[in-house]
C-alpha positions in Angstrom: 92.9 -110.7 108.0 95.0 -109.5 110.8 92.1 -107.6 112.3 90.0 -110.9 112.2 92.7 -112.7 114.2 92.9 -109.9 116.8 89.1 -110.0 117.1 89.0 -113.8 117.5 91.7 -113.8 120.2 89.9 -111.0 122.1 86.6 -113.0 122.2 88.0 -116.5 122.6 88.0 -116.8 126.4 84.6 -115.1 126.8 83.2 -117.4 124.2 84.7 -120.5 125.9 83.3 -119.4 129.2 79.9 -118.9 127.6 79.9 -122.3 126.1 80.9 -123.9 129.4 78.1 -122.0 131.2 75.7 -123.1 128.4 76.7 -126.8 128.7 76.4 -126.7 132.4 73.0 -125.1 132.1 71.7 -127.7 129.5 73.1 -130.6 131.8 71.5 -129.0 134.9 75.0 -128.6 136.7 74.8 -126.4 139.8 77.5 -124.2 138.6 78.2 -122.3 141.9 78.3 -125.4 144.1 80.7 -127.3 141.7 82.8 -124.1 141.7 83.0 -123.9 145.5 83.6 -127.7 145.7 86.6 -127.2 143.2 87.9 -124.3 145.1 87.7 -126.2 148.4 89.6 -129.1 146.8 92.2 -126.7 145.5 92.7 -125.3 149.0 93.1 -128.9 150.4 95.7 -129.7 147.6 97.6 -126.4 148.5 97.7 -127.2 152.1 98.8 -130.8 151.4 101.7 -129.6 149.2 102.9 -126.8 151.5 105.3 -128.8 153.5 106.9 -130.1 150.2 107.2 -126.5 148.9 108.8 -125.3 152.1 111.2 -128.2 152.2 112.5 -127.4 148.8 113.0 -123.6 149.5 114.8 -124.4 152.8 117.1 -126.7 150.9 117.8 -124.1 148.3 118.5 -121.4 151.0 120.9 -123.8 152.7 122.7 -124.8 149.5 123.4 -121.2 148.7 124.0 -119.6 152.1 126.2 -122.6 153.3 128.7 -122.0 150.6 128.2 -125.3 149.0 127.2 -123.7 145.8 130.5 -121.7 145.7 132.4 -124.8 146.6 131.0 -126.7 143.7 131.9 -123.9 141.3 135.5 -123.5 142.7 136.0 -127.4 142.5 134.7 -127.5 138.9 136.7 -124.5 137.5 139.7 -126.5 136.1 137.3 -128.9 134.2 135.1 -125.9 133.0 138.1 -124.2 131.6 139.1 -127.4 129.7 135.6 -127.5 128.2 135.5 -123.7 127.7 132.4 -123.3 129.8 132.3 -120.0 131.8 131.9 -120.6 135.5 128.9 -118.4 135.8 127.0 -120.8 133.7 127.6 -123.5 136.2 125.9 -121.5 138.8 122.9 -121.4 136.6 123.2 -125.1 135.8 123.2 -126.0 139.5 120.4 -123.8 140.5 118.1 -124.5 137.7 117.1 -128.0 138.9 116.3 -126.5 142.3 114.5 -123.2 141.7 113.0 -121.4 138.7 113.0 -118.1 140.5 116.7 -118.5 141.7 117.8 -119.5 138.3 115.8 -116.7 136.7 117.6 -114.3 139.0 121.0 -115.7 138.0 120.0 -115.4 134.3 118.9 -111.8 134.9 122.4 -111.1 136.4 124.2 -112.7 133.7 122.2 -110.7 131.1 123.0 -107.5 133.1 126.6 -108.3 133.4 127.4 -109.6 129.9 124.4 -108.2 127.9 121.7 -110.1 126.1 123.4 -110.1 122.7 126.6 -111.7 124.1 127.5 -115.4 124.0 127.0 -115.7 127.7 123.5 -114.0 127.5 122.4 -116.2 124.7 123.5 -119.4 126.2 122.1 -118.3 129.7 118.8 -117.6 128.0 118.9 -121.1 126.1 119.7 -122.8 129.4 117.0 -121.1 131.3 114.3 -121.7 128.7 115.1 -125.4 127.8 115.1 -127.1 131.2 112.9 -127.6 134.1 113.2 -127.3 137.9 113.5 -131.0 138.5 113.6 -131.1 142.3 110.8 -128.6 142.7 108.4 -130.2 140.2 109.2 -133.6 141.7 108.6 -132.6 145.2 105.3 -131.3 144.2 104.2 -134.2 141.9 105.6 -137.0 144.1 104.5 -135.3 147.3 100.9 -134.8 146.0 100.4 -138.4 145.4 102.5 -139.7 148.4 105.2 -141.5 146.3 108.2 -142.0 148.7 110.7 -143.6 146.3 111.3 -141.4 143.1 114.9 -142.5 142.7 114.6 -143.3 138.9 112.6 -140.1 138.3 115.2 -137.9 139.9 117.9 -139.6 137.9 116.1 -139.0 134.6 115.2 -135.5 135.5 118.8 -134.7 136.3 119.9 -136.4 133.0 117.6 -134.3 131.0 118.8 -131.2 132.8 122.4 -132.1 132.0 121.4 -132.7 128.3 119.5 -129.4 128.1 122.5 -127.4 129.7 125.0 -129.0 127.1 122.7 -128.4 124.3 122.3 -124.8 125.3 126.0 -124.3 125.4 126.3 -126.0 122.0 123.5 -124.0 120.5 124.7 -120.8 122.0 128.1 -121.3 120.5 126.6 -122.3 117.2 124.2 -119.4 117.0 126.6 -116.8 118.2 129.6 -117.9 116.3 
């Protein structure tokens, strides 16, 4: 049984490609021309989105290098200690909506510092996996269709980020304890 599943998974993509090619041939679709047209459209989309991607990366760099991130963490430390939330997790919570790669780096640092089997490691992994990079995604999606007003979208995205972060803390404590 397990061998059959392995064989099916190895042949699934080649079979899908063959089916697509066969359907295109049957419908007399000029495959190469359509492919080149799609690739050209993909390049146009990439060039159209490049300013939005650049803007979000510059904003992330400014947020971190200006000291605003550290200021947010220092300001929130008393409240975090009341809620029994380690300040290191706030760094992750603040960076996750901005950048997936930055938050992944923070998660890797937390796993290196505390270990993957610790409460901090488990909670950081849950927070990393259960939320989205709201500002990055919105800059791409709203920018690609030229929507200038995304106020409610941003609010809902950040609300879901907060809910995901709090759920990660709760689940981490529940699973670890």
